[in-house]
Every structure is written in structure tokens, then in C-alpha cells.
N, C-alpha and C positions, 0 to 999 in steps of 0.2 A: 504494500500500500504506500510506503514511503516513496518508492520510485514513481508510482503513479502521481502522487502529490507533486513531486519535483517536476515531472514531465508536464503536468497541467500548469503549474506555476510558470514554467519556462514558456509554454505556449501563450499564456496570458500576457507575459511580459512582451513577447513578440507582437501580439495584437495591439497592445496599448502604445508601444513605441515610446520615443522620447517626447517630452513636452513640446520641444521646438518643432518636431516633425508633425505632431498632432494638430497644431494650430492651422495647418494647411489642409487638413483632412475634413471632409464634410461629416456632420454628425450622423450617426447610425440611424437608419429609418425607424420610425415608430410603428412596429408591427402589431402592437396591441398586447395587453396582458394575456398570458396563457398560450402565446404563439412562439414558435422557435425564432429567436432573434440572431443567433450566431452559432457556429459549430467549428470544431477542430477535427481534422483528419490526420492521423499519423501514418507514416509510410517508411519503409526501409529503403525505397528508391524514389527520390523526389522527381527525377526526370521522367521515369516510367509512369508515375502517378499523375503528373501534369498532363502527359499525353493521353492517358486513359480517361481521366475526368474531363479534360478539354474536349475530346471527341465524343464522349458519352453525353455530356450535358451542355456542350458549347460554352463551357466556362473559359475565362481567360485568367491570367495570373499576374499579379503585380509584386515586384520585389519589395521586401521589407528592408528599410534602411538599417544598416549595421549588421546584417546577417545573411549568410547564404544557406541557412538551415531551414528556412521557411519562406512561403509566399502567401500573399493574401489571395483568396478566391474571389473572383468577380463574375457576377451573373447579370447580364443586361445592364451593365454599367454600375451596378451596386455591389459593394463589398459585402459578402455574406459569410465568410469564414476564413480559416487558415489551414493550409496544407503544410505540414512540417515533417522533417526527417526525424525518425525515432533514434533515440540513444540506446541501441541494443534491440533486443527482441520486443516485438509488439505484444502487448497484453490486452485483455478486455477493457482495461482502464485507459487505453490510449485512443481517445476520441470522446469528446464531450459536446453535448448539445446544450445551448443556453436558451432558456425559456424566459421571455420578458415578463416581469412582475411590476406591480405598481410601487411597492415598498419592500426593498431588499431586506431590511432588518426584520420586519414583520413576517416575511416569507421564510427567513432562516429560522425564526422562532417557531413558526407553524410546522416546519419540517421536523424540528426536534420534538415538538409535541406529538407528532404522528409516528415517532419511532426512528427517525433518521438522525444523522449526525452532521454537524457543520464541520467541514474540513478546517484544521488549524490554519490561521492566517486569513481566513475569509470571514465576513465580506470586507471588501476594500473598494475605495474610489478608483476609477480609471484615471490615468495620468493626464488625459486630455480634457478632464472635467465633464465628459459626456455621460456620466452616470457612475454606477457601482456594480460590482459583480459579487456573487456569492457562489460557493460550491458546497453541495451537500452530498452525502451518501445516503441512499434510500435504505430501508430496513434490511435489504438483501446485500447491501454494500456497493451497489452501482452508483457511480457519480452522476449527478445532474447539476448543471450550472444554471444560475439565474442571473438575469441582467435587468437593471432598473435604469431608466433614463435620468433618474434623479440621484445625485450624489448622496452619500450618507449624511445624516443630520449631524451638525457639529456637536461635539461632546461639550456638555456644560460642566464647568469646574465644580467640584464638590465644595459645599460651604465650609469655611474654616471651623474647626472644632474648638 
């Protein structure tokens, strides 16, 4: 599970990019709560997967600044996900779907109330200010990402004692 968390965290870092690069990127589309907003596909052969998915779905791919380990997936002019090279063998945890939610913190709490677990380090704000993401494991252990177009609420300082 630790490798899955590291791989997912790496993919999310690639998606969010640097703050300077993000200012030139358009905001992700509002697909509506409960709908898939983003996804990651992991591969052992980036070139072969680009060819396969490009021909299968007419996707194009945009290089991500600062890495040759991943590309952004573009469909009809809209960025919809990331294709990234695996670090080692692909596991069932190498590929995450992000479902849009209205409130990331409330959704993470609901997931835990329903028997899931929030992956350590989540939720967090995207570096481009375009929202926040959370990652939970369902009761069977399968990871599911959540994306909110709204950043996390600022933490209010505790009153002095």
C-alpha cells in the first residue's frame, strides 16, 4: 500500500505542476458532483500506451513541464487525465479515478463514516489554486480520488488557553 500511496502522490504532483506553470493553464471543467473529473493511467511503456490510447480514443498528449515520466491526456481539447510511467510492476492501485465533490472535507469524513479510510497526506489544495483533492480507500481497500473545485477552508487558529 505504501508504494501505491507514493505512486499516487507522484502522479498528483505531476498533475498539479509548479505554481508558475499552473497560472497559464485553464481551470479544470466543472463536470458536476458525482461525475468523474480526472483519472490517472499507469503504464510500463509510455510510448506504446500513447499510441494505443491515441488510436483507440483519438486522445492527444501534452508534455508535462519538468518530467519525461508522464503526459497529460487531452480529449477534444480538454485535459482529462494523466498517463504516467510506472516505477516497477503495475499493481491494482496504479490508476485512480477522481470523482468531483462539492466539499472535499465533508466527503472525506463521509467516506470514513461509511467504513473507508482517508489516505495519509490527503486532502490537500492543488498548487494552482483550482481546488483540492482527497484520496480514500473504500472498505475493500480500493483507492478512489475526489476533486473539489473549491480549495480547503482555511484553518482557524485555536484560541489561546
